C-alpha positions in Angstrom: 40.7 -60.9 103.0 42.8 -63.9 101.8 41.6 -63.1 98.3 43.5 -59.8 98.3 47.0 -59.4 96.9 49.7 -57.2 98.6 48.4 -54.1 96.8 44.8 -54.7 98.0 43.6 -55.7 94.6 41.5 -58.9 94.5 43.2 -61.9 92.8 41.7 -63.3 89.7 40.8 -67.0 89.9 41.0 -68.7 86.6 39.9 -72.2 87.6 36.5 -73.5 86.9 34.3 -73.3 90.0 31.7 -75.7 88.7 34.2 -78.4 87.9 32.4 -79.4 84.7 35.5 -79.5 82.6 34.3 -77.0 80.0 37.1 -74.7 78.8 36.3 -71.5 76.9 38.5 -70.7 73.9 38.8 -67.2 72.6 39.5 -67.0 68.8 41.8 -64.2 67.9 41.4 -62.7 64.5 44.3 -60.2 64.0 43.2 -59.0 60.6 39.7 -58.1 61.9 41.4 -56.2 64.8 43.6 -54.3 62.4 40.7 -53.5 60.1 38.8 -52.2 63.1 41.8 -50.1 64.2 42.4 -48.5 60.9 38.8 -48.0 60.0 39.1 -49.7 56.6 36.8 -52.2 55.2 37.9 -55.3 53.3 36.8 -53.6 50.1 39.0 -50.6 50.8 42.0 -52.9 51.3 41.3 -54.7 48.0 40.7 -51.6 46.0 43.0 -49.0 47.6 46.8 -49.5 47.4 47.3 -47.1 50.3 45.0 -49.1 52.6 46.6 -52.3 51.4 50.1 -51.1 52.4 48.8 -49.8 55.7 47.3 -53.2 56.5 50.5 -55.0 55.5 52.5 -52.7 57.7 50.2 -53.2 60.7 50.1 -56.9 60.2 53.9 -57.2 60.0 54.1 -55.1 63.2 51.5 -57.4 64.9 53.6 -60.5 63.9 56.8 -59.0 65.2 55.2 -58.1 68.5 53.6 -61.6 68.8 57.0 -63.3 68.0 58.8 -61.2 70.6 56.2 -62.2 73.2 56.6 -65.8 72.3 60.4 -65.5 72.7 60.1 -63.9 76.1 57.7 -66.6 77.2 60.0 -69.4 76.1 63.0 -67.7 77.8 61.0 -67.6 81.0 60.2 -71.3 80.7 63.9 -72.2 80.1 65.3 -69.9 82.8 63.1 -70.0 85.9 
């Protein structure tokens, strides 16, 4: 029961149980995620100006949200 939080949900343990020092890295590919979200292929983006502008808009939105998250994380580090 010590593994449960106050809400009764099990806590997630992120440390390596085997102790072998292997760290998994997840590569994020924002353009692939945006393509999957919009349903366009890379050929559509190259050939179609509407698809190109939609991709640019979604990418700018992604960058703005990512930058906002980085700012909040830095503020939390500076002001504990």
